[in-house]
C-alpha positions as CSV (number, residue, x, y, z in Angstrom):
1,M,12.7,40.4,4.1
2,I,9.9,40.5,1.7
3,R,6.5,40.7,3.6
4,F,3.5,40.1,1.8
5,L,0.0,40.7,3.3
6,I,-2.2,38.1,1.6
7,L,-5.6,39.7,1.5
8,L,-8.7,37.2,1.0
9,T,-11.8,37.8,-0.5
10,C,-15.1,37.5,1.6
11,L,-16.4,34.1,0.4
12,A,-19.5,34.0,2.8
13,A,-21.9,35.2,-0.3
14,P,-20.5,33.5,-3.2
15,A,-19.4,30.3,-1.4
16,R,-21.3,28.0,-3.5
17,A,-19.3,29.0,-6.2
18,Q,-16.5,26.9,-4.7
19,W,-18.4,23.7,-6.2
20,L,-18.6,24.8,-10.1
21,P,-21.1,23.0,-12.4
22,I,-19.3,21.4,-15.3
23,P,-21.2,20.8,-18.6
24,S,-21.5,17.0,-19.1
25,G,-23.0,17.0,-22.7
26,T,-26.1,14.9,-21.5
27,N,-29.2,15.2,-19.4
28,L,-29.2,11.5,-18.4
29,E,-28.9,10.5,-14.7
30,L,-25.0,10.1,-13.7
31,V,-24.5,7.7,-10.9
32,D,-20.7,6.8,-10.5
33,I,-17.3,8.2,-11.2
34,D,-13.8,6.8,-10.9
35,F,-10.3,8.0,-11.8
36,P,-7.4,5.5,-12.8
37,T,-4.9,8.3,-13.3
38,D,-4.4,11.9,-12.1
39,S,-5.8,13.3,-15.5
40,V,-8.2,10.5,-17.0
41,G,-11.5,9.9,-15.3
42,F,-14.9,8.4,-16.1
43,I,-18.4,8.8,-15.2
44,A,-21.2,6.3,-16.0
45,G,-25.0,6.4,-15.7
46,E,-28.4,5.4,-17.3
47,Q,-28.6,4.2,-20.8
48,G,-25.3,3.0,-20.6
49,V,-23.8,6.5,-20.7
50,V,-20.3,7.0,-20.5
51,L,-18.3,10.1,-19.8
52,R,-14.6,10.6,-20.1
53,T,-12.1,13.5,-19.3
54,N,-8.5,13.7,-20.2
55,D,-7.9,16.8,-18.5
56,R,-8.5,16.3,-14.6
57,G,-12.1,16.9,-14.9
58,N,-12.0,20.3,-16.5
59,S,-14.1,19.1,-19.6
60,W,-16.0,15.9,-20.3
61,Q,-17.1,14.2,-23.6
62,V,-19.7,11.5,-24.0
63,I,-18.1,8.4,-25.4
64,H,-20.6,5.6,-25.2
65,Q,-24.5,5.2,-24.6
66,S,-26.7,2.5,-25.0
67,P,-30.5,2.4,-24.2
68,A,-30.3,-1.2,-23.2
69,L,-28.1,-0.5,-20.3
70,H,-28.2,1.3,-17.0
71,F,-24.8,1.6,-15.4
72,V,-24.7,1.8,-11.6
73,S,-21.3,1.5,-10.9
74,V,-17.9,1.5,-12.6
75,S,-14.3,0.7,-11.8
76,F,-11.4,1.4,-14.1
77,I,-7.9,-0.5,-13.5
78,D,-6.1,1.8,-15.9
79,E,-7.1,4.3,-18.6
80,A,-8.0,1.9,-21.1
81,T,-9.4,-1.2,-19.0
82,G,-12.5,-0.8,-17.0
83,F,-15.8,-2.6,-15.6
84,A,-19.2,-1.4,-15.0
85,A,-22.4,-3.0,-13.4
86,S,-25.6,-3.1,-15.4
87,G,-27.4,-6.3,-14.1
88,D,-24.4,-8.2,-15.1
89,V,-20.5,-7.1,-15.5
90,Y,-19.4,-5.2,-18.6
91,K,-16.1,-4.8,-19.6
92,T,-14.2,-2.0,-22.0
93,T,-10.6,-2.4,-23.1
94,D,-10.4,0.8,-25.2
95,G,-11.1,3.4,-22.7
96,G,-15.1,3.3,-22.4
97,I,-15.7,3.5,-26.0
98,S,-17.1,-0.1,-26.2
99,W,-18.4,-2.5,-23.9
100,V,-18.8,-6.3,-23.8
101,K,-20.3,-8.5,-21.2
102,N,-18.0,-10.0,-18.8
103,L,-19.9,-11.8,-16.3
104,D,-23.3,-13.0,-17.1
105,D,-25.7,-14.3,-14.3
106,S,-29.4,-14.6,-15.6
107,L,-30.5,-15.6,-11.9
108,D,-28.9,-12.6,-10.1
109,V,-28.6,-8.8,-10.6
110,V,-25.0,-7.2,-10.3
111,I,-25.5,-3.9,-8.2
112,D,-21.9,-3.0,-7.8
113,V,-18.3,-3.6,-9.1
114,Y,-15.1,-2.7,-7.6
115,F,-11.5,-3.5,-8.4
116,V,-8.9,-3.5,-5.6
117,N,-6.1,-3.7,-8.2
118,D,-5.6,-5.0,-11.7
119,T,-6.1,-8.5,-10.7
120,L,-8.6,-8.5,-7.6
121,G,-12.0,-7.4,-8.0
122,F,-15.7,-8.0,-6.7
123,A,-19.2,-7.9,-8.1
124,G,-21.9,-7.3,-5.6
125,T,-25.3,-8.8,-6.4
126,E,-28.7,-8.9,-4.6
127,T,-28.0,-12.4,-3.4
128,G,-24.5,-12.9,-3.1
129,L,-20.7,-11.8,-4.2
130,Y,-18.6,-12.6,-6.9
131,R,-15.1,-12.5,-6.9
132,T,-11.9,-12.3,-9.4
133,T,-8.4,-12.8,-8.9
134,N,-7.2,-12.8,-12.4
135,G,-8.5,-9.4,-13.7
136,G,-11.9,-10.6,-14.8
137,Q,-10.9,-13.5,-16.8
138,S,-13.0,-15.7,-14.6
139,W,-15.2,-15.2,-11.6
140,N,-16.3,-17.3,-8.6
141,K,-19.0,-16.6,-6.2
142,P,-17.9,-17.3,-2.8
143,V,-20.7,-15.8,-1.3
144,T,-24.4,-16.8,-2.0
145,T,-26.5,-15.2,0.5
146,G,-27.0,-11.4,1.4
147,S,-26.9,-8.2,-0.9
148,Y,-23.5,-6.5,-1.3
149,S,-23.1,-2.9,-2.7
150,C,-20.8,0.0,-2.1
151,I,-17.7,-1.9,-1.8
152,H,-14.3,-0.1,-0.4
153,F,-11.1,-1.5,0.4
154,V,-8.5,0.1,2.5
155,S,-5.9,-2.3,1.5
156,P,-5.5,-5.5,-0.6
157,T,-6.7,-7.4,2.2
158,T,-9.2,-5.3,4.3
159,G,-12.6,-4.4,2.6
160,Y,-16.1,-3.3,3.6
161,F,-19.3,-3.9,1.8
162,T,-22.6,-2.1,2.3
163,G,-25.6,-4.2,2.8
164,G,-28.8,-4.4,0.6
165,P,-32.2,-2.7,0.5
166,S,-33.4,-3.5,3.9
167,P,-32.9,-1.4,7.1
168,G,-31.9,-4.3,8.9
169,D,-29.1,-5.4,6.5
170,P,-25.5,-5.6,8.1
171,L,-22.1,-4.1,6.9
172,Y,-19.7,-6.7,5.8
173,R,-16.2,-7.0,6.1
174,T,-13.4,-8.9,5.0
175,M,-10.0,-9.0,6.5
176,D,-8.3,-11.6,3.9
177,G,-8.9,-10.1,0.6
178,G,-12.5,-11.6,0.1
179,S,-11.7,-15.1,0.9
180,G,-14.0,-14.9,4.2
181,F,-16.7,-12.3,5.5
182,Q,-18.1,-11.0,8.6
183,A,-21.4,-9.4,9.3
184,I,-21.3,-6.4,11.1
185,T,-24.7,-5.5,12.8
186,N,-25.5,-2.2,14.6
187,G,-28.6,-0.5,15.9
188,F,-29.1,1.7,13.0
189,L,-32.2,0.5,11.0
190,S,-31.5,2.5,8.0
191,I,-30.9,1.7,4.2
192,K,-27.2,1.7,4.3
193,E,-26.3,3.6,0.9
194,A,-22.5,4.0,1.6
195,N,-19.4,3.4,3.5
196,H,-16.1,4.9,3.6
197,F,-13.1,3.5,5.6
198,L,-9.7,5.3,6.3
199,N,-8.1,2.2,7.6
200,D,-9.2,-1.1,9.3
201,S,-10.5,0.8,12.4
202,V,-12.0,4.2,11.4
203,G,-14.8,4.5,9.0
204,F,-18.2,6.1,8.3
205,L,-21.5,4.6,7.2
206,C,-24.7,6.5,6.0
207,G,-28.1,5.9,4.9
208,W,-31.2,7.7,3.9
209,Y,-34.3,5.7,5.2
210,N,-34.5,6.3,8.7
211,P,-31.6,8.9,8.0
212,T,-28.0,7.6,9.5
213,L,-24.8,9.3,9.3
214,V,-22.5,7.1,12.0
215,K,-18.7,6.7,12.8
216,T,-16.7,3.8,14.2
217,T,-13.1,3.7,15.5
218,D,-13.1,-0.2,16.3
219,G,-13.5,-1.6,12.8
220,G,-17.5,-1.5,13.1
221,M,-18.0,-3.1,16.2
222,S,-19.5,0.0,18.0
223,W,-20.9,3.3,16.1
224,S,-21.5,6.9,17.2
225,Q,-24.0,9.2,15.5
226,L,-22.8,12.2,13.6
227,D,-24.8,15.4,12.7
228,S,-27.8,14.5,14.8
229,V,-28.9,18.2,14.4
230,N,-29.9,18.0,10.7
231,W,-30.7,14.1,10.5
232,P,-29.5,13.7,6.8
233,Q,-30.9,11.6,4.2
234,C,-27.3,10.7,3.3
235,W,-26.3,9.2,0.0
236,D,-22.6,9.2,0.1
237,V,-19.8,10.0,2.6
238,Y,-16.0,10.8,2.2
239,F,-13.3,11.8,4.8
240,H,-9.8,12.6,3.9
241,D,-9.0,11.9,7.4
242,E,-10.8,11.8,10.9
243,A,-11.3,15.5,11.1
244,H,-12.1,16.4,7.4
245,G,-15.3,15.0,5.6
246,Y,-18.0,15.5,3.5
247,Y,-21.4,13.9,2.8
248,V,-24.1,14.2,0.4
249,D,-27.9,14.9,1.7
250,N,-30.9,14.5,-0.6
251,S,-33.7,15.7,1.8
252,G,-36.6,18.0,1.6
253,G,-36.7,18.4,-2.1
254,T,-33.0,19.8,-2.0
255,Y,-29.6,18.5,-2.5
256,K,-26.7,19.3,-0.3
257,I,-22.8,19.0,0.2
258,N,-22.0,19.4,3.7
259,Y,-18.5,19.7,5.1
260,T,-16.9,19.3,8.7
261,A,-13.2,19.9,9.9
262,N,-13.7,18.8,13.4
263,G,-14.7,15.3,12.9
264,G,-18.4,15.9,12.6
265,T,-19.0,17.9,15.6
266,S,-20.2,20.8,13.6
267,W,-21.1,20.8,9.5
268,V,-21.3,23.8,7.0
269,T,-23.1,23.5,3.9
270,Q,-20.9,24.0,0.8
271,L,-23.4,23.5,-2.0
272,T,-27.1,23.3,-2.0
273,G,-29.6,23.0,-5.3
274,Q,-33.3,21.8,-5.8
275,N,-35.2,19.2,-7.9
276,N,-32.3,16.9,-8.7
277,W,-30.5,14.2,-6.5
278,L,-26.5,13.8,-6.1
279,H,-25.7,10.2,-6.1
280,E,-21.8,10.2,-6.1
281,L,-19.1,12.2,-4.3
282,Y,-15.7,11.4,-5.3
283,F,-12.3,12.8,-4.4
284,A,-9.1,12.4,-6.5
285,D,-7.1,14.2,-4.1
286,S,-7.4,16.2,-0.7
287,L,-8.6,19.3,-2.7
288,T,-10.1,18.2,-6.3
289,G,-13.5,16.7,-5.7
290,F,-16.7,15.9,-7.9
291,A,-20.3,15.3,-7.2
292,V,-22.7,13.6,-9.9
293,G,-26.4,13.2,-10.0
294,D,-29.5,13.6,-11.8
295,A,-30.0,15.4,-15.5
296,G,-26.4,15.2,-16.3
297,T,-25.2,17.3,-13.0
298,I,-21.4,17.4,-12.6
299,Y,-19.9,19.5,-9.8
300,R,-16.3,20.1,-9.3
301,T,-14.1,21.7,-6.8
302,T,-10.3,22.3,-7.0
303,N,-10.1,23.8,-3.4
304,G,-12.0,21.3,-1.3
305,G,-15.1,23.8,-1.2
306,L,-12.8,26.4,1.0
307,G,-14.3,29.5,2.1
308,T,-17.8,28.2,2.9
309,G,-17.4,30.1,6.6
310,E,-17.7,33.8,7.2
311,I,-14.5,35.4,6.5
312,H,-13.4,38.1,8.9
313,A,-12.0,41.3,7.9
314,A,-8.5,40.4,9.2
315,S,-6.1,38.4,6.9
316,P,-3.2,36.1,7.8
317,E,0.2,37.6,7.2
318,L,2.9,35.0,5.8
319,F,6.4,36.3,5.8
320,P,9.0,36.3,4.4
321,N,7.0,35.4,1.0
322,P,8.7,34.2,-1.1
323,T,10.9,32.0,1.5
324,T,14.0,29.8,1.5
325,G,12.9,28.1,4.9
326,F,11.0,29.4,7.7
327,L,7.6,30.8,7.2
328,T,5.9,32.9,10.0
329,M,2.2,33.0,10.0
330,D,0.6,35.9,12.1
331,L,-2.6,34.9,13.5
332,T,-2.6,37.5,16.3
333,R,-5.6,39.4,14.7
334,F,-7.9,36.5,14.4
335,P,-10.7,35.4,17.1
336,Q,-9.6,33.4,19.9
337,G,-9.4,29.8,19.1
338,K,-7.7,26.9,18.0
339,Y,-6.5,26.8,14.2
340,E,-5.2,24.0,12.1
341,I,-3.0,24.9,9.4
342,S,-2.4,22.5,6.2
343,L,-0.1,23.0,3.1
344,Y,-1.1,21.6,-0.2
345,T,0.8,21.2,-3.2
346,I,-1.0,22.9,-6.4
347,T,-2.0,19.6,-7.5
348,G,-3.8,19.2,-4.2
349,K,-1.5,16.8,-2.2
350,I,-1.5,17.7,1.6
351,V,2.3,18.0,2.7
352,A,2.4,19.2,6.1
353,T,-0.5,19.9,9.0
354,Y,0.1,22.2,12.1
355,H,-2.0,23.1,14.9
356,S,-1.8,26.7,16.7
357,D,-3.3,29.1,19.2
358,P,-3.9,32.5,17.9
359,G,-0.4,34.3,17.7
360,P,2.8,33.9,15.5
361,L,3.4,30.5,14.3
362,A,6.8,29.6,12.7
363,V,7.3,26.5,10.6
364,D,10.3,25.2,8.8
365,L,9.4,24.6,5.1
366,G,13.0,23.7,4.2
367,F,11.9,20.1,3.4
368,L,9.8,21.2,0.5
369,E,10.7,21.3,-3.0
370,S,10.6,24.9,-4.8
371,G,7.3,25.8,-6.0
372,V,4.0,27.6,-5.2
373,Y,2.0,26.1,-2.2
374,L,-1.7,26.7,-0.9
375,V,-1.6,27.5,3.0
376,V,-5.3,26.7,4.3
377,I,-6.1,27.7,7.8
378,T,-9.2,26.5,9.5
379,A,-10.6,28.1,12.7
380,D,-12.7,26.2,15.5
381,D,-16.0,27.7,13.7
382,L,-14.7,26.1,10.3
383,T,-14.0,29.6,8.9
384,R,-11.3,29.0,6.3
385,Y,-8.5,31.5,5.0
386,H,-6.1,30.5,2.5
387,A,-3.1,32.2,0.6
388,R,-0.2,31.2,-1.4
389,V,3.5,31.1,-0.4
390,L,6.3,30.7,-2.9
391,V,9.1,28.4,-1.6
392,M,12.4,29.1,-3.5
């Protein structure tokens, strides 16, 4: 038996380094980001700037710029074909290098574009909604009232659309792929900047005017307030599941990325800065995330921003390590409380989650393929410990 003591460095002081700044090659405002594949991603923003990465976000290159355009939304269906909103809808078929107008409406302004798959797509405008079912070859406008932005689908049939610039604008929902829509009203008079749903029941909605960060578990019929302590001016929100989530707060002259591991009961700040705003939060998987904003700002994390809480002197013991099956995690030296233990692949895919009281926890890893896995232990107070285990 090989017994390794995995010592963790204290992350309390350098915690903000878990979101690392990435050179963008531009000082222009960056507004939206999308990854059509694991490795290839795009960022778009003012003056029609488009950045591309071919290495999972390690580096970015400016591949397009046009002062006549201001891209506010981008959606790619593969690494060559994508769409962007700049008053109208523009399309690229060469990986973002060149763009041509795909949808022209001189009487309306397109403010969001989103493709569910390679055929079904939507373009939200200030006065309605366009829909395509043939990959942008043609568009129809089934909805001619209301303002539609921040389009997010949880399946090919169920999607949610954030309302317009008025605090009283509703959230919209479709259950049939965009053939019909329902306006979901609530008591939160806020300019609704973003929504993120996990399924057709559980979702999150946030706004910055009359700050709002709320959650629903019944498809938007009722809502509960999250983080009523900070009352954030929330510009974007993202949850991996009901417990683990992030939101961007642009208030008080600073920007922050806040994180919860308990469904919003408590939050910790993973990143903070001044003078600029962050506009978009995007996760390629459960560990790899990006935030983009003013002045060419790009932040990237490859560990979900882990280590933002206080790290106690005691460290978890994992044995045997390497292992061919059972792994024991000794949590006896940790403070009393509940623990969540998650296992990730080195590419950030979660493969197992366990819950435990302090004490030894034995788990069978025999179902895993051989390789290195990240073990993440989250305490009640959001303190995080992490180590690596080799499965033979």
